C-alpha positions as CSV (number, residue, x, y, z in Angstrom):
1,M,0.0,0.0,0.0
2,H,1.1,3.6,-0.5
3,S,1.0,6.9,1.2
4,T,-2.0,9.2,1.5
5,P,-2.4,11.5,-1.6
6,A,-1.5,15.1,-1.2
7,Q,-4.3,17.1,0.3
8,P,-5.4,20.6,-0.5
9,N,-3.6,23.5,1.1
10,R,-5.0,26.2,3.4
11,A,-5.6,28.7,0.6
12,A,-9.1,27.3,0.0
13,H,-10.3,28.0,3.5
14,D,-8.0,30.6,5.1
15,H,-9.3,30.3,8.6
16,E,-9.3,26.5,8.8
17,I,-6.3,24.6,10.2
18,E,-6.3,21.0,9.2
19,S,-2.7,19.9,9.8
20,L,0.2,20.4,12.3
21,A,2.2,22.2,9.5
22,E,-0.7,24.7,9.0
23,F,-0.9,25.2,12.7
24,D,2.8,26.0,13.0
25,E,2.6,28.3,9.9
26,V,-0.3,30.3,11.4
27,V,1.4,30.7,14.8
28,A,4.7,31.7,13.2
29,E,3.1,34.2,10.8
30,L,0.3,35.7,13.0
31,G,1.2,34.8,16.6
32,S,-2.6,34.3,17.1
33,L,-5.3,31.7,16.6
34,A,-8.1,34.1,17.0
35,R,-11.2,33.1,15.1
36,F,-9.5,30.1,13.5
37,R,-11.1,26.7,13.2
38,V,-8.6,23.9,14.1
39,Q,-9.9,20.6,12.8
40,A,-8.7,17.1,14.1
41,V,-5.1,18.2,14.6
42,D,-3.1,16.5,17.4
43,L,-1.8,19.4,19.5
44,T,-0.4,17.4,22.4
45,D,3.1,18.6,21.4
46,R,2.1,22.2,21.0
47,T,1.4,23.1,24.6
48,D,3.8,26.0,24.8
49,A,2.2,27.6,21.7
50,L,-1.3,27.1,23.1
51,L,-0.3,28.7,26.4
52,S,1.0,31.8,24.8
53,V,-1.3,32.7,21.8
54,D,-4.6,34.5,21.6
55,A,-7.4,32.1,20.9
56,A,-10.4,34.4,21.2
57,G,-13.2,33.1,19.0
58,A,-11.3,30.0,17.9
59,V,-12.9,26.6,17.7
60,F,-10.9,23.4,18.3
61,L,-12.7,20.4,16.8
62,G,-11.5,17.0,18.1
63,C,-7.9,18.2,18.8
64,P,-6.0,16.2,21.4
65,M,-4.2,18.6,23.7
66,D,-2.8,18.9,27.2
67,P,-5.5,19.7,29.8
68,E,-3.6,22.8,30.9
69,A,-3.6,24.0,27.2
70,A,-7.3,23.2,26.8
71,A,-8.1,25.2,29.9
72,R,-6.0,28.2,28.7
73,V,-7.6,28.5,25.3
74,R,-11.0,28.2,26.8
75,A,-10.1,31.0,29.2
76,T,-9.2,33.2,26.2
77,G,-12.6,32.6,24.6
78,A,-12.1,29.5,22.5
79,L,-14.6,26.6,22.2
80,V,-13.0,23.2,22.6
81,F,-14.8,20.1,21.3
82,P,-12.7,17.2,22.6
83,P,-12.0,14.0,20.7
84,V,-14.7,11.3,21.1
85,P,-13.2,8.2,22.5
86,D,-13.7,4.6,21.2
87,L,-15.0,5.6,17.7
88,P,-13.8,3.8,14.6
89,F,-13.8,7.1,12.7
90,D,-13.0,10.8,13.4
91,P,-16.2,12.9,13.2
92,Y,-14.1,16.1,12.9
93,R,-11.8,15.0,10.2
94,G,-10.3,17.7,7.9
95,F,-9.7,15.6,4.8
96,V,-11.5,13.0,2.7
97,Y,-10.4,9.4,3.1
98,S,-7.7,7.5,1.2
99,P,-8.0,3.8,0.3
100,D,-5.0,3.0,2.5
101,E,-6.8,4.6,5.5
102,L,-10.1,2.8,5.0
103,F,-8.4,-0.6,4.3
104,E,-5.8,-0.4,7.0
105,S,-5.2,-3.9,8.6
106,L,-6.6,-5.6,5.5
107,D,-3.8,-8.2,6.0
108,K,-5.9,-9.3,9.0
109,G,-9.1,-9.6,7.0
110,Y,-11.6,-7.0,5.8
111,E,-13.4,-7.2,9.2
112,A,-10.4,-5.6,10.9
113,T,-10.4,-2.5,8.7
114,P,-11.6,0.9,9.7
115,D,-14.2,0.8,6.9
116,A,-15.7,-2.4,8.3
117,R,-15.6,-1.2,11.9
118,A,-17.3,2.1,11.0
119,Y,-20.1,0.1,9.3
120,G,-20.5,-2.1,12.3
121,W,-20.7,1.0,14.5
122,F,-23.3,2.5,12.2
123,K,-25.5,-0.6,12.3
124,R,-25.4,-0.7,16.1
125,T,-26.1,3.0,16.7
126,K,-28.7,3.3,14.0
127,A,-30.7,0.5,15.6
128,D,-30.6,2.0,19.1
129,G,-31.6,5.5,18.1
130,D,-29.0,7.2,20.2
131,V,-29.2,11.0,19.6
132,F,-25.5,11.4,20.4
133,A,-24.6,8.9,17.6
134,S,-26.9,10.7,15.2
135,M,-25.1,14.0,16.0
136,L,-21.7,12.4,15.4
137,R,-22.8,11.0,12.0
138,A,-24.1,14.5,11.0
139,V,-20.9,16.2,12.1
140,H,-18.8,13.6,10.3
141,D,-20.8,14.0,7.0
142,D,-20.6,17.8,7.1
143,A,-16.8,17.6,7.7
144,V,-16.5,15.2,4.7
145,S,-18.5,17.6,2.5
146,D,-16.3,20.5,3.5
147,A,-13.2,18.5,2.7
148,L,-14.6,17.4,-0.6
149,D,-15.4,21.0,-1.5
150,E,-11.8,22.0,-0.8
151,L,-10.5,19.1,-2.8
152,L,-12.6,19.8,-5.9
153,V,-12.4,23.6,-6.0
154,D,-12.0,24.8,-9.7
155,T,-12.1,21.2,-10.9
156,R,-14.0,19.9,-13.9
157,V,-15.7,16.7,-12.6
158,V,-17.6,14.1,-14.6
159,G,-19.7,11.6,-12.8
160,V,-19.9,7.9,-13.9
161,M,-22.9,6.1,-12.5
162,G,-23.6,2.4,-12.8
163,G,-24.5,-0.8,-11.0
164,H,-22.5,-2.4,-8.2
165,A,-23.2,-5.9,-9.6
166,M,-21.0,-5.5,-12.7
167,A,-18.4,-8.2,-12.3
168,R,-14.7,-8.0,-13.0
169,G,-13.7,-10.0,-16.0
170,T,-16.8,-9.1,-18.0
171,Q,-16.9,-7.1,-21.2
172,A,-19.1,-4.4,-19.5
173,Y,-16.5,-4.0,-16.7
174,D,-13.6,-3.7,-19.2
175,G,-15.6,-1.1,-21.1
176,A,-16.3,1.0,-18.0
177,A,-12.6,1.0,-17.2
178,R,-11.7,2.2,-20.7
179,L,-14.3,4.9,-20.3
180,G,-12.8,6.1,-17.0
181,R,-9.3,6.1,-18.6
182,E,-10.5,8.2,-21.6
183,L,-12.3,10.7,-19.5
184,A,-9.2,11.1,-17.2
185,R,-6.9,11.5,-20.2
186,A,-9.2,14.3,-21.5
187,G,-8.4,16.2,-18.3
188,L,-11.6,15.5,-16.4
189,T,-11.7,14.3,-12.8
190,V,-13.8,11.1,-12.7
191,A,-16.2,10.8,-9.8
192,T,-18.2,7.7,-9.0
193,G,-20.3,6.3,-6.2
194,G,-17.1,4.8,-4.9
195,G,-18.3,1.2,-4.7
196,P,-17.7,-2.0,-6.6
197,G,-18.9,-2.9,-10.1
198,A,-19.2,-0.1,-12.7
199,M,-18.0,2.4,-10.1
200,E,-14.7,0.6,-9.4
201,A,-14.2,0.1,-13.1
202,A,-14.4,3.8,-13.9
203,N,-12.0,4.6,-10.9
204,L,-9.7,1.9,-12.2
205,G,-9.6,3.5,-15.6
206,A,-8.7,6.9,-14.2
207,Y,-6.0,5.2,-12.1
208,A,-4.6,3.6,-15.3
209,A,-4.7,6.9,-17.3
210,P,-0.9,7.8,-16.8
211,F,0.3,4.4,-17.9
212,D,0.6,2.8,-21.3
213,D,-2.5,1.0,-22.6
214,G,-1.1,-2.4,-21.7
215,M,-1.2,-1.7,-18.0
216,L,-5.0,-1.6,-18.0
217,T,-5.2,-4.9,-20.0
218,D,-2.9,-6.6,-17.5
219,S,-4.8,-5.1,-14.5
220,L,-8.1,-6.4,-15.8
221,Q,-6.7,-9.9,-16.0
222,L,-5.3,-9.7,-12.4
223,L,-8.6,-8.4,-11.0
224,A,-10.7,-11.1,-12.8
225,K,-9.4,-13.7,-10.4
226,A,-11.7,-12.1,-7.7
227,P,-14.7,-11.1,-9.8
228,S,-16.9,-9.9,-7.0
229,F,-16.8,-8.7,-3.4
230,R,-19.0,-11.7,-2.7
231,P,-18.3,-14.0,-1.0
232,S,-15.0,-12.4,0.2
233,V,-14.5,-8.7,0.4
234,T,-10.9,-9.5,1.6
235,D,-10.0,-11.3,-1.5
236,W,-11.7,-8.7,-3.7
237,A,-9.8,-5.8,-2.0
238,R,-6.5,-7.6,-2.0
239,A,-6.6,-8.1,-5.7
240,A,-7.1,-4.3,-6.1
241,F,-4.1,-3.5,-3.9
242,E,-2.0,-6.1,-5.9
243,V,-2.7,-3.9,-8.9
244,R,-1.8,-0.7,-7.0
245,D,1.4,-2.3,-5.7
246,R,2.5,-3.4,-9.1
247,W,1.7,-0.1,-10.7
248,P,2.1,2.6,-8.0
249,G,1.4,6.3,-8.6
250,G,-1.8,6.0,-10.7
251,G,-4.1,8.8,-11.8
252,S,-6.4,10.5,-9.3
253,S,-10.2,10.2,-9.1
254,V,-12.9,10.5,-6.5
255,G,-15.2,7.9,-5.0
256,I,-18.3,8.9,-2.9
257,P,-19.7,5.8,-1.2
258,T,-21.9,5.4,1.9
259,W,-22.0,3.2,5.0
260,F,-25.8,3.2,4.4
261,Y,-25.0,0.5,1.9
262,G,-22.0,-0.7,3.9
263,H,-22.3,-4.2,2.7
264,E,-20.8,-2.8,-0.5
265,P,-17.2,-1.9,0.2
266,P,-15.5,1.1,-1.3
267,N,-13.1,0.4,-4.1
268,A,-9.3,1.0,-3.8
269,F,-8.8,2.8,-7.1
270,A,-10.3,6.2,-6.1
271,A,-7.4,8.3,-4.7
272,H,-9.9,10.4,-2.7
273,I,-12.9,8.7,-0.9
274,A,-15.6,10.9,0.5
275,K,-17.6,8.3,2.5
276,Y,-20.8,9.3,4.2
277,F,-23.3,7.8,6.7
278,A,-26.3,9.6,5.1
279,N,-27.0,8.2,1.6
280,S,-29.2,11.2,0.7
281,V,-26.3,13.6,1.4
282,R,-24.0,11.4,-0.6
283,E,-26.3,11.2,-3.6
284,E,-26.9,14.9,-3.8
285,G,-23.3,15.7,-3.2
286,L,-22.0,13.4,-6.0
287,L,-24.4,14.7,-8.6
288,A,-24.1,18.3,-7.6
289,R,-20.3,18.2,-8.0
290,S,-20.4,16.6,-11.4
291,N,-20.2,19.9,-13.1
292,A,-18.9,18.5,-16.4
293,G,-21.8,16.1,-16.8
294,V,-22.8,12.5,-15.9
295,V,-22.5,9.2,-17.8
296,F,-25.1,6.7,-16.8
297,L,-24.0,3.1,-17.4
298,P,-26.6,0.2,-17.2
299,G,-27.8,-0.2,-13.7
300,A,-30.9,-1.0,-11.7
301,A,-33.0,1.0,-9.1
302,G,-30.1,3.0,-7.7
303,T,-28.9,4.2,-11.1
304,V,-32.5,5.0,-12.2
305,Q,-32.8,7.1,-9.1
306,E,-29.6,8.9,-9.9
307,V,-30.8,9.7,-13.5
308,F,-33.8,11.6,-12.2
309,D,-32.0,13.0,-9.2
310,N,-29.8,14.6,-11.8
311,A,-32.6,15.5,-14.2
312,T,-34.6,17.4,-11.6
313,P,-32.1,20.3,-11.1
314,N,-31.5,20.3,-14.9
315,Y,-35.2,20.6,-15.5
316,Y,-35.7,23.5,-13.1
317,E,-32.1,24.9,-13.7
318,S,-31.8,25.2,-9.9
319,R,-28.0,24.8,-10.3
320,G,-27.8,27.1,-13.2
321,E,-27.3,25.9,-16.8
322,P,-28.2,22.2,-17.3
323,T,-25.3,19.8,-17.3
324,P,-24.8,17.0,-19.9
325,M,-26.4,13.6,-19.3
326,V,-25.3,10.6,-21.4
327,L,-27.1,7.3,-21.0
328,V,-25.3,4.2,-22.4
329,D,-27.0,1.1,-23.9
330,R,-30.1,1.9,-25.9
331,S,-31.8,-1.4,-25.2
332,H,-31.3,-1.2,-21.4
333,W,-32.7,2.4,-21.1
334,T,-35.5,2.0,-23.7
335,E,-36.7,-1.6,-23.1
336,R,-35.5,-3.2,-19.9
337,L,-35.8,0.0,-17.8
338,P,-37.5,2.5,-20.1
339,T,-36.0,5.6,-18.5
340,W,-35.0,7.4,-21.7
341,P,-38.5,8.1,-23.0
342,L,-39.5,9.8,-19.7
343,L,-36.2,11.8,-19.7
344,Q,-36.9,12.9,-23.2
345,A,-40.4,13.9,-22.3
346,L,-39.2,15.9,-19.4
347,A,-36.6,17.7,-21.4
348,R,-38.8,18.6,-24.4
349,E,-38.8,22.3,-25.2
350,R,-36.5,23.1,-22.3
351,R,-32.8,24.0,-22.3
352,M,-31.9,20.5,-21.0
353,E,-33.2,19.0,-24.2
354,A,-29.9,19.9,-25.9
355,R,-27.9,18.4,-22.9
356,I,-29.1,14.8,-23.0
357,A,-28.0,11.9,-25.2
358,L,-28.5,8.1,-25.6
359,V,-25.7,6.1,-27.1
360,D,-25.5,2.4,-28.0
361,R,-22.0,1.7,-27.0
362,I,-19.8,2.8,-24.1
363,E,-17.1,3.9,-26.6
364,E,-19.5,6.6,-27.8
365,A,-19.9,8.2,-24.4
366,P,-16.9,10.5,-24.3
367,E,-17.7,12.0,-27.7
368,A,-21.3,12.5,-26.8
369,L,-20.3,14.2,-23.5
370,K,-18.0,16.5,-25.4
371,R,-20.7,17.3,-28.0
372,L,-23.2,18.2,-25.2
373,G,-20.7,20.6,-23.7
374,G,-19.1,18.4,-21.0
C-alpha cells in the first residue's frame, strides 16, 4: 500500500487549520489563533504555543491537547470540542479518506479494517436510536462535505454512474474501465459512487490513465481472479491492492460511497474517498459536484434514481445551466428499464433537451459528452 495522496492547502479556507504544519505556519506568521477553526489536529506537542497565543473566538474540533492548554484556550474565549473516545472514525476529520486509510489492517481480513468497523458502529447505533450517535454522524458527514469542496475547487468533474453488480472480468466492466481512462486522459476528474462494479471500473480506468495501454489490460486480468466482493471482500480488495502495488502512482479520481450501503465496500482505485453515513447527502453531493456532466451506465434501481436526481435540477435549472447527461446502452434504457422516453419527455422544449443523449456503446460516451458541452 502507498502513502496518502497530497491534500489541499490552506488557501481554499484561510481560517481552517487541518494539519500540524498549517498550525505551525499560522502561529509563526500571526502569533494568534483568534477566530481560526482547528480541525482534528493532534496538539499534544504544542502546549507551549497554546499557552501563549490569543485564541479568542477560535474553535478546536477534536484536537487532542494537554489539559492545561485546553483550559488556557477556553479561558481566552475558545470553544473546545474534545475527541470522542472509542470511535472507529474521526467525526471532525479535515480531509476525505484514502484507500490506505479505509483498508488499513486488510492483512488481518476486511473485518479488521476501519471501513468495516465504521459500518459495524453505524448498524449498532442506527438500531438503538442514540441521539448522540446521530449527531456524530451528522458532524462527520458535514466535515467530509467541507473536505470534498476544498478538494474539488476549480475542478471539472464528470460523474460515472452504474450498478454495483457489474463483475470484474466481464466485457461491461472492461468497457467502463476504458471509459474512465479516456475521461481522465481528457483532463476531467472522474467521480463515482465509490463502490464495486461499474464504479470501481471507472475509478480503475482513471488510475490507469498515466500508464501505457497495456497496464489496464494486465490489470483487468489480475482483477478477474476475484470477480466480485461476494463471497469475500478481503480477496476482492487484496486483488485491487495487488494492482496498485504493481503499478504505483496511478491517476487521481474520486469515490463517494456510503455506509448506508455498507455491505458494498469502497473500491481502492479512487485516490480520494468521501464516505458518508447519510445516503441522501452522498447522492446529492455526488451529482451536484459533477459539473462537467454525468455518464449513466446500465444499472438497476439505484442508477435509475440517480438519473432523475440529476434530471430534476437540470429541469428546473436550480444549479444554473443544465449539465450533460449521457445514457449508455439503448436497449437497457428503452426496453429493460425505459428511462430514456421519460427523460426525453421531461426535457422537451427546455434547455436541458440539448444536454441529454442516448448512445448504444460505451465507446461513444466521451464524444457524446463533449458534444453536449461536458
